[in-house]
C-alpha positions as CSV (number, residue, x, y, z in Angstrom):
1,M,75.6,84.2,40.4
2,N,72.9,87.2,41.5
3,D,72.3,89.8,38.4
4,S,73.9,87.7,36.2
5,T,72.6,87.0,32.6
6,I,72.6,84.2,30.7
7,Q,75.5,85.1,29.0
8,D,77.6,85.1,32.0
9,V,77.0,81.9,32.5
10,V,78.1,80.6,29.2
11,D,81.2,82.4,29.1
12,Y,82.1,80.9,32.4
13,L,81.1,77.8,31.4
14,I,83.7,78.0,28.4
15,K,86.5,79.8,29.8
16,H,86.6,77.0,32.2
17,Q,85.3,73.6,30.4
18,S,88.6,70.6,30.6
19,G,91.0,70.4,29.0
20,D,89.9,66.6,28.1
21,N,86.3,68.0,27.2
22,N,86.6,71.4,25.6
23,D,84.2,71.3,22.8
24,F,81.8,73.7,24.1
25,D,81.3,76.6,22.6
26,G,78.0,77.7,23.7
27,K,76.2,77.7,19.9
28,N,73.6,74.9,18.9
29,V,72.1,74.7,22.3
30,M,69.1,75.5,24.3
31,I,69.3,77.5,27.1
32,A,66.4,76.6,29.9
33,V,65.7,79.0,32.8
34,N,63.9,76.5,35.5
35,G,61.8,74.9,33.1
36,R,61.7,78.1,30.4
37,D,63.1,78.2,27.4
38,S,65.5,81.3,27.3
39,S,64.2,82.6,24.3
40,A,60.7,83.0,25.4
41,L,62.4,85.2,28.0
42,N,64.7,88.2,27.4
43,G,67.1,85.4,25.5
44,L,71.2,85.2,26.3
45,E,70.2,88.5,28.7
46,T,68.0,86.8,30.6
47,I,68.9,87.4,34.6
48,V,69.5,84.2,36.6
49,K,69.4,84.3,40.2
50,S,70.9,82.2,42.4
51,G,68.6,79.3,42.9
52,D,68.1,79.1,39.5
53,T,68.2,76.2,37.7
54,V,70.2,76.5,34.6
55,T,69.8,74.0,32.0
56,I,71.7,73.6,28.4
57,I,70.6,70.6,25.9
58,P,72.8,70.8,22.6
59,I,70.0,71.1,19.7
60,I,71.2,68.0,17.8
61,H,71.1,68.6,13.4
62,G,71.2,65.5,11.9
63,G,73.6,62.9,13.9
64,A,71.9,59.5,14.4
65,N,67.8,60.9,15.7
66,T,66.1,61.2,12.9
67,R,63.9,64.3,13.9
68,I,59.9,64.8,12.0
69,Q,58.5,67.8,12.9
70,F,56.3,70.2,10.5
71,K,53.0,72.3,10.8
72,I,49.6,72.8,10.3
73,G,48.0,76.0,10.3
74,Q,49.6,77.3,13.6
75,N,50.1,74.0,16.0
76,L,53.9,72.9,16.1
77,I,53.8,68.8,15.7
78,E,56.9,66.2,16.4
79,L,56.7,62.8,15.9
80,F,59.4,60.8,18.2
81,E,59.4,56.7,17.4
82,I,60.2,55.0,20.5
83,S,62.3,51.8,20.1
84,K,60.4,48.4,21.5
85,S,64.2,47.8,23.2
86,I,63.4,49.9,26.1
87,K,62.2,48.2,29.2
88,Y,58.2,48.5,29.0
89,D,56.4,50.6,31.5
90,K,52.9,50.3,30.8
91,N,52.8,54.1,32.4
92,Y,54.9,54.9,30.4
93,L,53.2,57.6,27.8
94,Q,51.2,58.9,31.7
95,K,55.0,59.7,33.3
96,I,55.6,61.5,30.0
97,R,52.4,63.5,30.4
98,Q,52.3,64.6,33.7
99,K,56.4,65.2,33.5
100,F,55.3,67.9,30.2
101,P,51.6,69.4,30.4
102,R,52.1,71.9,27.9
103,L,52.5,68.9,25.1
104,T,49.0,67.4,24.2
105,I,50.8,64.2,24.0
106,Q,49.1,60.6,22.3
107,S,51.5,57.1,21.6
108,I,50.7,55.2,18.4
109,S,52.2,52.1,17.2
110,S,54.5,52.2,14.6
111,D,52.2,49.4,12.5
112,Y,49.6,52.3,11.9
113,I,52.0,55.0,10.6
114,L,52.5,54.6,7.3
115,N,54.3,57.6,7.4
116,K,55.2,61.0,7.6
117,S,52.6,62.4,5.6
118,H,50.0,59.8,6.7
119,A,51.2,60.7,10.1
120,K,50.1,64.7,9.2
121,K,46.9,64.1,7.3
122,I,45.4,62.3,10.3
123,I,46.2,64.8,13.6
124,M,45.2,67.8,10.3
125,L,41.5,65.7,10.3
126,S,41.6,65.7,14.2
127,L,42.5,69.5,14.6
128,D,39.9,70.1,12.2
129,A,37.2,68.2,13.7
130,K,38.9,70.0,17.6
131,K,38.1,73.5,15.5
132,K,35.0,72.4,14.5
133,N,33.9,71.0,17.8
134,I,33.4,67.6,16.4
135,L,35.6,65.8,18.2
136,L,34.7,61.5,18.3
137,S,35.5,62.1,21.9
138,K,36.4,64.8,25.0
139,K,39.9,65.1,24.1
140,L,42.0,65.9,21.1
141,E,44.5,63.4,21.7
142,T,41.8,60.7,21.8
143,D,40.4,61.9,18.7
144,I,43.9,61.2,17.2
145,L,43.7,57.8,18.5
146,L,40.4,57.1,17.2
147,R,41.3,57.6,13.6
148,F,44.7,56.4,13.4
149,A,42.6,52.7,14.3
150,G,39.8,53.7,12.7
151,I,36.9,52.8,14.3
152,T,35.2,55.0,17.6
153,Q,35.3,52.4,19.9
154,I,38.2,54.2,22.5
155,S,38.6,49.9,24.5
156,Q,39.4,48.6,21.5
157,A,41.5,52.0,19.9
158,I,44.1,51.2,22.6
159,S,43.7,47.5,22.5
160,N,44.5,47.8,18.1
161,V,47.2,51.1,17.9
162,G,48.1,52.0,22.0
163,S,51.7,50.9,22.6
164,K,52.7,47.1,23.5
165,K,55.5,45.3,24.7
166,N,58.3,44.6,21.9
167,Q,56.7,46.3,19.6
168,N,57.8,50.4,18.5
169,F,55.7,53.3,19.3
170,V,55.5,56.5,17.9
171,I,55.3,59.1,20.3
172,I,52.7,62.3,18.9
173,A,53.4,65.6,19.9
174,I,51.9,68.7,19.9
175,G,52.8,71.9,20.9
176,K,55.5,74.5,21.3
177,K,59.1,73.7,20.0
178,S,61.5,74.5,23.3
179,D,59.0,71.8,24.7
180,F,60.2,69.6,21.9
181,N,63.6,69.9,22.6
182,L,62.7,69.6,26.3
183,L,61.6,66.0,25.4
184,F,63.8,65.7,22.9
185,N,66.5,65.0,25.5
186,E,64.6,63.5,27.9
187,I,64.0,60.8,25.4
188,N,66.8,60.9,23.2
189,N,68.3,57.6,24.8
190,N,65.0,55.4,24.1
191,L,64.6,56.6,20.2
192,T,65.1,54.6,17.6
193,K,67.7,55.2,14.6
194,K,65.9,55.7,11.7
195,P,61.9,56.1,12.3
196,L,59.0,55.3,10.6
197,K,59.7,51.7,8.7
198,D,57.3,50.9,6.0
199,S,54.0,49.3,7.3
200,S,52.2,49.6,4.0
201,I,51.2,45.5,4.0
202,F,50.0,45.6,7.8
203,L,47.9,48.9,7.0
204,K,46.4,46.7,3.9
205,K,45.5,43.5,5.8
206,Y,44.5,45.9,8.9
207,F,41.8,48.2,6.5
208,R,41.3,44.9,4.0
209,I,42.5,47.3,1.8
210,N,42.9,44.9,-2.2
211,Q,44.6,45.8,-4.9
212,K,41.8,46.4,-6.8
213,Q,40.4,49.4,-4.8
214,L,44.2,50.6,-5.0
215,E,44.3,50.7,-8.4
216,S,40.9,52.1,-8.4
217,V,42.4,55.6,-6.6
218,D,44.1,57.9,-9.1
219,S,46.3,59.2,-6.7
220,L,50.6,58.6,-6.4
221,T,49.9,58.1,-2.6
222,P,46.7,55.3,-3.1
223,L,46.9,53.7,-0.2
224,E,48.2,56.3,2.4
225,D,44.4,58.4,0.9
226,L,42.7,54.7,1.4
227,I,43.9,55.0,5.3
228,V,43.2,58.4,5.2
229,E,39.2,58.5,3.5
230,K,38.4,56.1,6.3
231,S,39.4,57.8,9.0
232,S,37.7,61.3,7.8
233,I,34.2,59.6,7.7
234,L,33.9,58.3,11.4
235,V,31.0,58.7,13.1
């Protein structure tokens, strides 16, 4: 494989795939060389040598799992909801962080995330706090945890909104799209099919928000706005 390019590898695989499994066309895939996205190297012209590890990951558009991605300033974020049906491992988050050190990662119980817009606004608060050097804690991921919990005590926030046995939880990842794809491939089998179900009733009770308060907010998303307001004034 000396002096071969990724394109050579793709062409070889297309030519030599078995008759029973001949749907590989080299398209809609991410290709990594020794863990690095080839698009960050020299694309299909990247040289691969003997001993290199070439990983080919299908990029799924639509399908069973809906991917939730958005951008805040220059920061790319993706939310992955992990199903409560997986075998619970209290070290799950730590293992994911160790495997993907280039990503900033936090996990939040699904009950504490109203929807994509709510998550985006909370993360925006944390990113803005980091920019202004006024984080609630030393780490961005801890600030995110505290703001979703609406409190400033780390131990209590972990107890309240951290991942627990028999509960769905959301992994929040901040970083590069290529790393998101690698993470997605790693945890795909653990993801829920329809992420972020309505948790409005739970959140109203948790943040002690009543109907009168909701009616006093001139907004199309009063619950979301009230929760974000509470998270923005933590000191």
